[in-house]
C-alpha positions as CSV (number, residue, x, y, z in Angstrom):
1,M,9.9,38.1,-20.0
2,S,8.0,35.8,-23.0
3,N,9.7,32.8,-24.3
4,Q,10.0,34.7,-27.7
5,A,12.1,37.4,-26.1
6,E,14.5,35.0,-24.5
7,K,14.2,32.5,-27.3
8,Y,18.2,31.5,-27.3
9,Q,19.1,31.9,-23.7
10,D,20.2,28.6,-23.2
11,Q,22.6,28.4,-26.7
12,V,24.0,31.9,-26.1
13,A,24.8,30.9,-22.6
14,E,26.4,27.8,-23.5
15,L,28.5,29.9,-26.4
16,L,29.4,32.1,-24.3
17,E,30.7,29.5,-21.3
18,K,32.7,27.7,-24.1
19,S,34.2,31.3,-25.2
20,N,35.1,32.3,-21.2
21,V,33.2,35.2,-21.6
22,I,32.1,36.0,-18.3
23,R,31.5,39.8,-18.6
24,P,30.5,42.5,-21.3
25,P,31.7,43.8,-23.6
26,V,31.0,40.1,-25.4
27,P,34.1,39.9,-27.8
28,V,32.3,38.7,-30.8
29,E,34.9,38.7,-33.1
30,K,36.5,36.2,-30.9
31,I,33.3,34.5,-30.6
32,A,33.4,34.1,-34.8
33,A,36.8,33.3,-34.8
34,R,36.0,30.2,-32.0
35,L,33.4,28.8,-34.5
36,G,36.4,29.5,-37.3
37,I,34.5,32.1,-39.0
38,V,36.9,34.9,-40.1
39,V,35.7,38.3,-40.0
40,R,36.9,40.8,-42.9
41,Y,36.0,44.6,-42.7
42,S,35.7,46.5,-46.0
43,P,33.7,49.7,-47.0
44,A,30.2,48.8,-48.3
45,K,27.1,51.0,-49.8
46,D,25.1,51.9,-46.7
47,E,22.6,49.8,-46.7
48,L,24.7,46.7,-46.6
49,S,25.6,46.1,-42.9
50,G,27.5,42.8,-43.4
51,A,27.0,38.9,-45.2
52,L,27.8,35.9,-44.1
53,I,29.2,33.7,-46.8
54,R,29.9,30.0,-46.4
55,N,31.5,28.0,-49.2
56,S,33.2,24.5,-48.9
57,K,36.6,26.1,-47.5
58,E,36.1,28.6,-45.5
59,V,33.2,31.1,-43.4
60,V,33.7,34.7,-43.7
61,I,31.5,37.3,-41.8
62,G,32.0,40.5,-44.3
63,V,31.3,43.9,-42.2
64,N,30.9,47.2,-43.7
65,S,34.3,49.0,-42.2
66,A,32.3,52.3,-42.4
67,H,29.5,51.9,-40.0
68,H,29.5,52.8,-36.5
69,E,31.5,50.4,-34.1
70,H,27.9,49.7,-32.3
71,R,26.5,48.7,-35.6
72,Q,29.3,46.6,-36.8
73,R,29.4,44.4,-33.8
74,F,25.5,43.8,-33.8
75,T,26.2,42.8,-37.1
76,I,28.9,40.3,-36.3
77,A,26.5,39.1,-33.8
78,H,23.9,38.8,-36.4
79,E,25.8,37.1,-38.5
80,I,27.1,34.6,-36.1
81,G,23.1,34.0,-35.5
82,H,22.9,33.3,-39.0
83,F,25.7,31.0,-39.1
84,L,24.2,28.8,-36.1
85,L,20.4,29.0,-37.1
86,H,19.7,29.3,-41.1
87,K,21.6,27.4,-44.4
88,G,21.4,30.8,-45.8
89,I,20.5,30.7,-49.7
90,Q,22.9,29.3,-52.0
91,L,24.2,31.2,-54.9
92,H,26.1,29.9,-57.9
93,V,29.5,32.4,-58.8
94,D,32.5,30.2,-59.6
95,Q,31.3,28.0,-56.7
96,D,28.4,27.6,-54.6
97,F,28.3,29.6,-51.8
98,R,25.8,29.8,-49.5
99,I,24.9,33.9,-48.2
100,N,23.3,36.0,-45.5
101,L,23.3,39.4,-46.1
102,R,22.5,42.0,-43.5
103,D,20.6,45.3,-45.0
104,S,17.9,47.6,-44.6
105,R,15.4,44.7,-44.2
106,S,16.9,43.2,-41.7
107,S,15.2,45.2,-39.0
108,T,11.9,44.6,-40.3
109,A,9.3,42.2,-39.4
110,E,9.1,40.9,-43.1
111,D,11.8,38.0,-42.7
112,I,11.7,35.3,-40.3
113,E,15.2,34.4,-40.4
114,E,16.3,38.1,-40.1
115,M,14.3,38.2,-36.9
116,D,15.6,35.4,-35.3
117,A,19.2,36.4,-36.2
118,N,18.2,40.3,-35.0
119,R,16.9,38.3,-31.4
120,F,20.1,36.2,-31.4
121,A,22.9,39.3,-31.6
122,A,20.2,40.9,-29.2
123,Q,21.1,38.1,-27.0
124,L,24.7,37.7,-27.4
125,L,25.8,41.0,-27.0
126,M,23.3,42.0,-23.9
127,P,23.0,38.2,-22.1
128,F,20.5,38.2,-19.6
129,Q,22.7,36.9,-17.0
130,F,24.6,39.8,-17.4
131,I,22.3,42.2,-17.8
132,W,20.0,41.2,-14.7
133,K,22.9,41.3,-13.1
134,D,23.5,45.5,-13.9
135,A,20.4,46.3,-14.3
136,R,18.6,45.0,-11.1
137,R,21.6,47.0,-9.2
138,R,20.1,50.4,-10.4
139,T,20.4,53.4,-8.7
140,T,20.6,56.1,-11.5
141,S,17.3,57.0,-13.8
142,E,16.6,54.8,-16.8
143,L,18.4,57.2,-19.1
144,D,21.3,57.1,-17.3
145,L,21.3,53.1,-16.7
146,V,21.0,53.0,-20.5
147,M,23.7,55.1,-21.5
148,E,26.1,53.5,-18.7
149,L,25.1,50.1,-19.7
150,V,25.6,51.8,-23.9
151,R,29.3,52.0,-22.7
152,K,29.5,48.9,-20.7
153,Y,28.1,46.5,-23.5
154,I,29.6,48.3,-26.8
155,V,25.7,48.7,-28.5
156,S,24.0,51.4,-29.5
157,P,21.4,53.1,-27.0
158,R,18.4,51.7,-29.2
159,A,19.9,48.4,-29.2
160,M,20.3,48.9,-25.4
161,E,16.5,50.4,-24.6
162,L,15.3,47.3,-26.7
163,R,17.1,45.1,-24.6
164,L,16.3,46.2,-21.4
165,R,12.1,46.7,-22.3
166,S,12.2,43.2,-23.5
167,L,13.0,42.1,-20.4
168,G,11.2,44.4,-18.4
169,F,13.3,46.3,-16.7
170,T,12.6,49.6,-18.1
171,A,9.5,51.7,-19.2
172,P,8.5,52.3,-23.0
173,M,10.4,55.1,-24.0
C-alpha cells in the first residue's frame, strides 16, 4: 500500500469516528449533514454527476438523481472531499459562489483536485479499517469477495475492485 493510496486515511478515520460510523455502509448523507452540508437531488445531464456549491449562507451538494445509487453515493463522498480539501473556483452569478463540479472529466488523470476528491471518496466509502477486516477473512474467490463487499458497502463493482487492488487484496482483474 503506497502513501498516495492512503493519503487521507487519518482524515477519513477521524471523520468516521466523529460521525460514530463503526461499520459499512458509510452513511455519506449523515456525514454531509454533520459537516453542515445540505444534499439535494435533481435530474441533470448524464455527464454531470454532481456539484459542491458554497456561498455565504450555505453549502450544498447537488446530486444527479438520474444516476444509480452507487454513483450518487460516490458523488456525495467526492463532494465531501472537495469540501474538506479544496476551495473551489469562484463564480459570480447574483452573488459570489464557489463551486466544484463532478462530471465526466472527474475520473480522468487530468485534474489533481479531482483525483484527490476521488481518492478521498474511495477511502470514505470503503475505509481501510473496514476493508482490512472484511477482506482478510476472505474464504471465497476474488470475484465473490468483490460482489459480497459491493453489497455490503453499497458501491460499484469497479470502485470496490480498484479499492481492493490499491490495498493489495486482489490480483488485477
